[in-house]
Backbone as a printed PyTorch tensor [residue, N CA C, xyz], in Angstrom:
tensor([[[ 44.6010,  30.2800, -54.1650],
         [ 43.5490,  29.3570, -54.3440],
         [ 43.3140,  28.5130, -53.0480]],

        [[ 44.3790,  28.0970, -52.4300],
         [ 44.2740,  27.3270, -51.2270],
         [ 43.6000,  28.1760, -50.0920]],

        [[ 43.9840,  29.4920, -50.0530],
         [ 43.4820,  30.3540, -48.9790],
         [ 41.8890,  30.4980, -49.0610]],

        [[ 41.4910,  30.5340, -50.3060],
         [ 40.0390,  30.6170, -50.5440],
         [ 39.2990,  29.3970, -50.0710]],

        [[ 39.8290,  28.1830, -50.2650],
         [ 39.1620,  26.9380, -49.7820],
         [ 39.2960,  26.8510, -48.2770]],

        [[ 40.4090,  27.3020, -47.7730],
         [ 40.5740,  27.3290, -46.3320],
         [ 39.5970,  28.2180, -45.6860]],

        [[ 39.3500,  29.4010, -46.2420],
         [ 38.3350,  30.3040, -45.7100],
         [ 36.9140,  29.7620, -45.6790]],

        [[ 36.5700,  29.0810, -46.7500],
         [ 35.2730,  28.4300, -46.8570],
         [ 35.1810,  27.2550, -45.9370]],

        [[ 36.2180,  26.5960, -45.7020],
         [ 36.2110,  25.4670, -44.8250],
         [ 35.9180,  26.0130, -43.3960]],

        [[ 36.6460,  27.0620, -42.9230],
         [ 36.4260,  27.6280, -41.6280],
         [ 35.0440,  28.1010, -41.4530]],

        [[ 34.3940,  28.7840, -42.5080],
         [ 33.0760,  29.2640, -42.3950],
         [ 32.0860,  28.1530, -42.3210]],

        [[ 32.2620,  27.0630, -42.9860],
         [ 31.3630,  25.8380, -42.9490],
         [ 31.5410,  25.1770, -41.5420]],

        [[ 32.7560,  25.0950, -41.1280],
         [ 32.9470,  24.4800, -39.8540],
         [ 32.2930,  25.3150, -38.6890]],

        [[ 32.3600,  26.5800, -38.7720],
         [ 31.7330,  27.4730, -37.7780],
         [ 30.1520,  27.3370, -37.8350]],

        [[ 29.5940,  27.2120, -39.0300],
         [ 28.1910,  27.0830, -39.1520],
         [ 27.7360,  25.7540, -38.5200]],

        [[ 28.4560,  24.6900, -38.8660],
         [ 28.1510,  23.3550, -38.2910],
         [ 28.1820,  23.3590, -36.8370]],

        [[ 29.2410,  23.9510, -36.2560],
         [ 29.3590,  24.0100, -34.7970],
         [ 28.2740,  24.7420, -34.0990]],

        [[ 28.0320,  25.9030, -34.6100],
         [ 26.9570,  26.7830, -34.1120],
         [ 25.5170,  26.0980, -34.1630]],

        [[ 25.1870,  25.4980, -35.2370],
         [ 23.8850,  24.9480, -35.4010],
         [ 23.6710,  23.5660, -34.7910]],

        [[ 24.7780,  22.8240, -34.5320],
         [ 24.6420,  21.4410, -33.9870],
         [ 24.6150,  21.5320, -32.4610]],

        [[ 24.9750,  22.5520, -31.8150],
         [ 24.9960,  22.6490, -30.3420],
         [ 23.5800,  22.8090, -29.8150]],

        [[ 23.2250,  22.0250, -28.8390],
         [ 21.9030,  22.1630, -28.3130],
         [ 22.0400,  21.9800, -26.7700]],

        [[ 20.9900,  22.3350, -26.0420],
         [ 20.8670,  22.1520, -24.6310],
         [ 20.8550,  20.6200, -24.3210]],

        [[ 21.6980,  20.1970, -23.4700],
         [ 21.7230,  18.7060, -23.1360],
         [ 20.5730,  18.3970, -22.2680]],

        [[ 20.0810,  17.1970, -22.3820],
         [ 18.9440,  16.6110, -21.6350],
         [ 19.4680,  16.4330, -20.1700]],

        [[ 18.6390,  17.0300, -19.3100],
         [ 19.0860,  16.8680, -17.8070],
         [ 18.0500,  15.9100, -17.1680]],

        [[ 18.3820,  14.5910, -17.2130],
         [ 17.4220,  13.6740, -16.7710],
         [ 17.7990,  12.9580, -15.3960]],

        [[ 18.9180,  13.5110, -14.7250],
         [ 19.1830,  13.0650, -13.4850],
         [ 18.4390,  13.8940, -12.4160]],

        [[ 17.5490,  13.1800, -11.5670],
         [ 16.7650,  14.0120, -10.6600],
         [ 17.5430,  14.7290,  -9.6240]],

        [[ 18.7960,  14.4120,  -9.4800],
         [ 19.7140,  15.1100,  -8.4960],
         [ 20.4780,  16.2680,  -9.0660]],

        [[ 20.3340,  16.4860, -10.4610],
         [ 20.9490,  17.6300, -11.0790],
         [ 20.1060,  18.8750, -10.6190]],

        [[ 20.7830,  19.9390, -10.0650],
         [ 20.0050,  21.0030,  -9.5210],
         [ 19.1820,  21.7770, -10.7610]],

        [[ 19.5850,  21.6600, -11.9590],
         [ 18.8490,  22.2580, -13.1050],
         [ 17.9230,  21.4150, -13.7430]],

        [[ 17.7840,  20.1250, -13.2100],
         [ 16.8630,  19.1120, -13.7900],
         [ 15.4070,  19.4380, -13.4770]],

        [[ 14.5830,  19.1400, -14.3780],
         [ 13.1230,  19.2420, -14.1070],
         [ 12.4820,  17.8050, -14.0840]],

        [[ 13.3150,  16.9120, -13.9020],
         [ 12.9520,  15.4380, -13.8890],
         [ 12.4670,  15.1040, -12.4950]],

        [[ 11.3330,  14.5990, -12.3960],
         [ 10.9080,  14.1070, -11.0990],
         [ 11.5390,  12.7630, -10.7420]],

        [[ 11.7320,  12.4230,  -9.4440],
         [ 12.3460,  11.1660,  -9.0680],
         [ 11.4760,  10.0270,  -9.4630]],

        [[ 12.1440,   8.9190,  -9.8000],
         [ 11.4140,   7.6810, -10.2230],
         [ 11.1260,   6.7830,  -8.9880]],

        [[ 10.4460,   7.4460,  -8.0570],
         [  9.9770,   6.7350,  -6.8880],
         [  8.4910,   7.0180,  -6.6810]],

        [[  7.7440,   6.0930,  -6.1550],
         [  6.2700,   6.2350,  -5.8610],
         [  6.0530,   6.1390,  -4.4250]],

        [[  5.3780,   7.0870,  -3.8700],
         [  5.0520,   6.9900,  -2.4430],
         [  3.6430,   6.4510,  -2.2980]],

        [[  3.4570,   5.4440,  -1.4480],
         [  2.1300,   4.9380,  -1.1440],
         [  1.7950,   5.0230,   0.3320]],

        [[  0.5330,   5.1910,   0.6890],
         [  0.1420,   5.3350,   2.1660],
         [ -1.0210,   4.3300,   2.4920]],

        [[ -1.0840,   4.0470,   3.7040],
         [ -2.2000,   3.1650,   4.2740],
         [ -2.5590,   3.7350,   5.7150]],

        [[ -3.7830,   3.8570,   5.8980],
         [ -4.2620,   4.4830,   7.2080],
         [ -4.6350,   3.4240,   8.1870]],

        [[ -4.3480,   3.6060,   9.4060],
         [ -4.7090,   2.7540,  10.5260],
         [ -5.2990,   3.6400,  11.5790]],

        [[ -5.8350,   3.0660,  12.6470],
         [ -6.4500,   3.8920,  13.7220],
         [ -5.4530,   4.8570,  14.3840]],

        [[ -4.1980,   4.4500,  14.6520],
         [ -3.2390,   5.2590,  15.3310],
         [ -2.0220,   5.5830,  14.5710]],

        [[ -2.0230,   5.2980,  13.2720],
         [ -0.8050,   5.5260,  12.5350],
         [ -1.0320,   5.6230,  11.0250]],

        [[ -0.0750,   6.1180,  10.2670],
         [ -0.1040,   6.0380,   8.8320],
         [  1.1180,   5.4290,   8.3390]],

        [[  0.9750,   4.3440,   7.6060],
         [  2.0840,   3.6710,   6.9560],
         [  2.4650,   4.2120,   5.6260]],

        [[  3.7070,   4.5630,   5.4500],
         [  4.1980,   5.0620,   4.1120],
         [  5.2110,   4.1090,   3.6220]],

        [[  5.1490,   3.8790,   2.3130],
         [  6.1180,   2.9630,   1.6060],
         [  6.4290,   3.5130,   0.2710]],

        [[  7.6590,   3.2860,  -0.1200],
         [  8.1010,   3.7280,  -1.4450],
         [  9.0670,   2.6970,  -2.0360]],

        [[  9.2060,   2.7870,  -3.2810],
         [ 10.1490,   1.8990,  -4.1260],
         [ 11.4860,   2.5520,  -4.0050]],

        [[ 12.5440,   1.6820,  -4.0760],
         [ 13.9590,   2.1750,  -3.9960],
         [ 14.2540,   2.8930,  -5.2620]],

        [[ 15.0620,   3.9250,  -5.1960],
         [ 15.5270,   4.7520,  -6.3870],
         [ 16.3530,   3.9050,  -7.2660]],

        [[ 16.2770,   4.2660,  -8.4900],
         [ 17.2130,   3.5950,  -9.5400],
         [ 18.5530,   4.3310,  -9.6530]],

        [[ 18.8180,   5.3200,  -8.8430],
         [ 20.0000,   6.0370,  -8.8630],
         [ 20.9810,   5.3800,  -7.8750]],

        [[ 22.1890,   5.1580,  -8.2490],
         [ 23.1260,   4.3840,  -7.4110],
         [ 23.7120,   5.1800,  -6.2830]],

        [[ 24.0760,   6.4420,  -6.5020],
         [ 24.8820,   7.2650,  -5.5010],
         [ 24.0480,   8.1130,  -4.6710]],

        [[ 22.9560,   7.6900,  -4.2220],
         [ 22.0970,   8.5250,  -3.2710],
         [ 22.5760,   8.2840,  -1.8160]],

        [[ 22.2750,   9.3450,  -0.9980],
         [ 22.6480,   9.2690,   0.3500],
         [ 21.3780,   9.0010,   1.2780]],

        [[ 20.2260,   9.0780,   0.7000],
         [ 18.9830,   8.8180,   1.3750],
         [ 17.7860,   9.4010,   0.8070]],

        [[ 16.7170,   9.5340,   1.6160],
         [ 15.4520,  10.1160,   1.2960],
         [ 15.0080,  11.0490,   2.3310]],

        [[ 14.3260,  12.1730,   1.9350],
         [ 13.6370,  12.9900,   2.9010],
         [ 12.1550,  12.8530,   2.7800]],

        [[ 11.4730,  12.5970,   3.8220],
         [ 10.0310,  12.3730,   3.8420],
         [  9.4090,  13.6670,   4.3990]],

        [[  8.5000,  14.2340,   3.6500],
         [  7.8530,  15.5550,   4.0660],
         [  6.4090,  15.3360,   4.4170]],

        [[  5.8740,  16.0320,   5.3380],
         [  4.4070,  15.9980,   5.5940],
         [  3.8840,  17.4330,   5.9260]],

        [[  2.6050,  17.6160,   5.6970],
         [  1.9150,  18.8190,   6.1560],
         [  0.5600,  18.3040,   6.7390]],

        [[  0.1390,  19.0490,   7.7390],
         [ -1.1420,  18.6190,   8.4080],
         [ -2.3750,  19.2440,   7.9050]],

        [[ -2.2330,  20.4020,   7.4080],
         [ -3.4580,  21.1500,   6.9220],
         [ -3.0780,  21.6550,   5.5300]],

        [[ -4.1130,  21.8910,   4.6900],
         [ -3.7880,  22.3600,   3.3170],
         [ -3.2260,  23.7300,   3.2720]],

        [[ -3.3800,  24.6050,   4.2970],
         [ -2.7420,  25.8580,   4.3130],
         [ -1.4420,  25.9780,   5.0680]],

        [[ -0.9620,  24.7900,   5.6110],
         [  0.3930,  24.7730,   6.2690],
         [  1.5190,  24.4210,   5.2550]],

        [[  2.7700,  24.4570,   5.7940],
         [  3.8750,  24.2620,   4.9170],
         [  4.3250,  22.7390,   5.1920]],

        [[  5.0320,  22.1790,   4.2310],
         [  5.6320,  20.8420,   4.3560],
         [  6.8260,  20.9360,   5.2280]],

        [[  7.1470,  19.9930,   6.1710],
         [  8.2850,  19.8400,   6.8850],
         [  8.8090,  18.4550,   6.8990]],

        [[ 10.1530,  18.3180,   7.0870],
         [ 10.7550,  16.9450,   6.9840],
         [ 10.3480,  16.2390,   8.3090]],

        [[  9.8080,  15.0390,   8.1600],
         [  9.4340,  14.2200,   9.3600],
         [ 10.3860,  13.0780,   9.4790]],

        [[ 11.0500,  12.6790,   8.4080],
         [ 11.9910,  11.5780,   8.5400],
         [ 13.1000,  11.6250,   7.4770]],

        [[ 14.3470,  11.3480,   7.8240],
         [ 15.3880,  11.2540,   6.8540],
         [ 15.8820,   9.8940,   6.8100]],

        [[ 15.4710,   9.1360,   5.7480],
         [ 15.7200,   7.6950,   5.6020],
         [ 17.0170,   7.4230,   4.9180]],

        [[ 17.6180,   6.3170,   5.3400],
         [ 18.8070,   5.7680,   4.7930],
         [ 18.4790,   5.1240,   3.3320]],

        [[ 19.4860,   5.0140,   2.4760],
         [ 19.2380,   4.5340,   1.1610],
         [ 18.4730,   3.1300,   1.1600]],

        [[ 18.7520,   2.2950,   2.1460],
         [ 18.1490,   0.9560,   2.2000],
         [ 16.6940,   0.9340,   2.7050]],

        [[ 16.2510,   1.9950,   3.3580],
         [ 14.8560,   2.0470,   3.8730],
         [ 13.8780,   2.3290,   2.8230]],

        [[ 12.7640,   1.6860,   2.9870],
         [ 11.6880,   1.9180,   1.9400],
         [ 10.2310,   2.1010,   2.6300]],

        [[ 10.3180,   2.2780,   3.9640],
         [  9.0290,   2.4400,   4.5950],
         [  9.1700,   3.3080,   5.9440]],

        [[  8.0240,   3.7880,   6.3660],
         [  8.1210,   4.5730,   7.5750],
         [  6.6550,   4.5820,   8.1980]],

        [[  6.5720,   4.5680,   9.4890],
         [  5.2960,   4.6750,  10.1360],
         [  5.2150,   5.8430,  10.8900]],

        [[  4.1070,   6.7520,  10.5960],
         [  3.9500,   7.9830,  11.1740],
         [  2.8760,   7.7850,  12.3110]],

        [[  3.3580,   7.8510,  13.6030],
         [  2.4860,   7.6650,  14.6830],
         [  2.0280,   9.0320,  15.2980]],

        [[  2.5000,  10.1600,  14.7640],
         [  2.1240,  11.4420,  15.2040],
         [  0.9160,  11.9450,  14.3740]],

        [[ -0.2350,  11.2590,  14.4570],
         [ -1.3490,  11.6620,  13.6810],
         [ -2.6040,  11.7300,  14.6110]],

        [[ -3.5740,  12.4910,  14.0870],
         [ -4.8970,  12.5780,  14.8060],
         [ -5.8600,  12.1590,  13.8980]],

        [[ -6.9270,  11.4250,  14.4440],
         [ -8.0200,  10.9190,  13.7190],
         [ -8.7630,  12.1260,  13.1240]],

        [[ -9.1640,  12.0020,  11.8300],
         [ -9.9740,  13.0750,  11.1640],
         [ -9.1360,  14.1920,  10.5630]],

        [[ -7.9160,  14.2820,  10.8580],
         [ -7.0630,  15.2740,  10.1940],
         [ -6.6000,  14.6750,   8.7890]],

        [[ -6.5400,  15.5440,   7.8070],
         [ -6.0050,  15.0660,   6.4330],
         [ -4.5270,  15.4210,   6.4410]],

        [[ -3.6530,  14.4600,   6.1690],
         [ -2.2410,  14.6670,   6.0070],
         [ -1.8180,  14.5150,   4.5660]],

        [[ -0.8270,  15.3090,   4.1720],
         [ -0.1980,  15.1420,   2.8390],
         [  1.2500,  14.8870,   2.9950]],

        [[  1.7370,  14.0070,   1.9840],
         [  3.0750,  13.6340,   2.1460],
         [  3.7750,  13.6670,   0.7290]],

        [[  5.0600,  13.7770,   0.6800],
         [  5.8720,  13.5020,  -0.4770],
         [  7.2740,  13.1350,   0.0080]],

        [[  8.0370,  12.5050,  -0.9150],
         [  9.4200,  12.1160,  -0.6390],
         [ 10.3250,  12.6460,  -1.6650]],

        [[ 11.5800,  12.8720,  -1.3290],
         [ 12.6000,  13.3310,  -2.2660],
         [ 13.8110,  12.3690,  -2.1150]],

        [[ 14.6830,  12.3090,  -3.1630],
         [ 15.8780,  11.6310,  -3.2310],
         [ 17.0360,  12.6410,  -2.7890]],

        [[ 17.8830,  12.2670,  -1.9160],
         [ 19.0290,  13.0970,  -1.4570],
         [ 20.3140,  12.5010,  -2.0120]],

        [[ 21.1320,  13.3830,  -2.5660],
         [ 22.4480,  13.0580,  -3.0000],
         [ 23.5050,  13.9270,  -2.1370]],

        [[ 24.6720,  13.9370,  -2.6960],
         [ 25.8020,  14.7060,  -2.0440],
         [ 25.4180,  16.2050,  -2.3220]],

        [[ 24.7750,  16.8270,  -1.2650],
         [ 24.5440,  18.3250,  -1.2000],
         [ 23.3030,  18.6690,  -2.1250]],

        [[ 22.5700,  17.7000,  -2.7750],
         [ 21.4750,  18.0600,  -3.5920],
         [ 20.2370,  17.2770,  -3.1850]],

        [[ 19.1210,  17.7520,  -3.6670],
         [ 17.9200,  17.0840,  -3.3770],
         [ 17.0210,  17.1780,  -4.5660]],

        [[ 16.3170,  16.0720,  -4.8690],
         [ 15.5020,  15.9940,  -6.1050],
         [ 14.1780,  16.7480,  -5.9490]],

        [[ 13.4820,  16.9180,  -6.9870],
         [ 12.0550,  17.4190,  -6.9680],
         [ 11.2310,  16.4930,  -6.1760]],

        [[ 10.0580,  16.9480,  -5.6710],
         [  9.2100,  16.0480,  -4.9320],
         [  8.7170,  14.8710,  -5.7710]],

        [[  8.3680,  13.7080,  -5.1740],
         [  7.6690,  12.6390,  -5.8270],
         [  6.2210,  13.0050,  -5.9380]],

        [[  5.3790,  11.9890,  -6.1560],
         [  4.0230,  12.1620,  -6.1220],
         [  3.5820,  12.5850,  -4.8070]],

        [[  2.4940,  13.4700,  -4.6990],
         [  1.8860,  13.8690,  -3.4640],
         [  0.7700,  12.8830,  -3.0790]],

        [[  0.7170,  12.5160,  -1.7950],
         [ -0.3630,  11.5910,  -1.4560],
         [ -1.0630,  12.2230,  -0.2070]],

        [[ -2.3330,  12.0380,  -0.0750],
         [ -3.1670,  12.6310,   0.8710],
         [ -3.9880,  11.5270,   1.5940]],

        [[ -4.0980,  11.5610,   2.9080],
         [ -4.8200,  10.5470,   3.6310],
         [ -5.4300,  11.1280,   4.9690]],

        [[ -6.5580,  10.5870,   5.3080],
         [ -7.1720,  10.9500,   6.5640],
         [ -7.2880,   9.6760,   7.5080]],

        [[ -6.5200,   9.6350,   8.4650],
         [ -6.6470,   8.4850,   9.3500],
         [ -7.9820,   8.4080,  10.1010]],

        [[ -8.5290,   7.2640,  10.3420],
         [ -9.8040,   7.1690,  11.0010],
         [-10.1860,   5.6670,  11.1690]],

        [[-11.3330,   5.5250,  11.8510],
         [-11.7250,   4.1430,  12.1590],
         [-12.3370,   3.5900,  10.8540]],

        [[-11.8990,   2.4100,  10.4060],
         [-12.4680,   1.8160,   9.2500],
         [-13.3230,   0.6450,   9.4870]],

        [[-14.1190,   0.3660,   8.5710],
         [-15.0160,  -0.7960,   8.6380],
         [-14.9040,  -1.6500,   7.3510]],

        [[-14.8290,  -2.9490,   7.4810],
         [-14.8500,  -3.7770,   6.2820],
         [-16.2710,  -4.4100,   6.1770]],

        [[-16.8250,  -4.2730,   4.9990],
         [-18.1110,  -4.6960,   4.7200],
         [-18.0460,  -5.9250,   3.8290]],

        [[-18.7430,  -6.9750,   4.1720],
         [-18.7580,  -8.1770,   3.3480],
         [-20.0930,  -8.3750,   2.8670]],

        [[-20.2320,  -8.4690,   1.5190],
         [-21.5530,  -8.6500,   0.9130],
         [-21.8360, -10.1870,   0.8370]],

        [[-23.0150, -10.6530,   1.1700],
         [-23.4320, -12.0540,   1.0850],
         [-23.8520, -12.3830,  -0.2320]]])
C-alpha cells in the first residue's frame, strides 16, 4: 500500500515540476538574451556648428559606460562616435555639416556586453531664427 502512494506522489510531483517551470523574465538590458531596451533617453539640440546630445544616467549600477552611435545619411550604417564613461551624460558633436540629417542612438555597456539601442533621434543642423510675436 505504501508503494502505491509513493508512486502517486512521484507522479504528482513530476506533473507539478513540469507545469510550473516557465521562461524567466529577462529584464536586464545587459543580458544578451534580453529584449529589454535600456532605460535611458537620448535628447538632441542643434546649433550652427555642432549638435548637443544629452542622456539620463542608467539605473543599472555595474555599467562600464555608454556607446554613442551616429549615421550621416539614411542609407549609411551607424558607427560609434563616442565611448562615454559612466558619469558622462552629454556629448557635443562638432563633426557636422549644415543641412545634413544625422541620426543618433546610445547603448549601455557592461562587462563584455552591450544593450539594445535607446530611442533613435534625428536632427538637421542649420541656421535658426527666433520669431517673437507682438
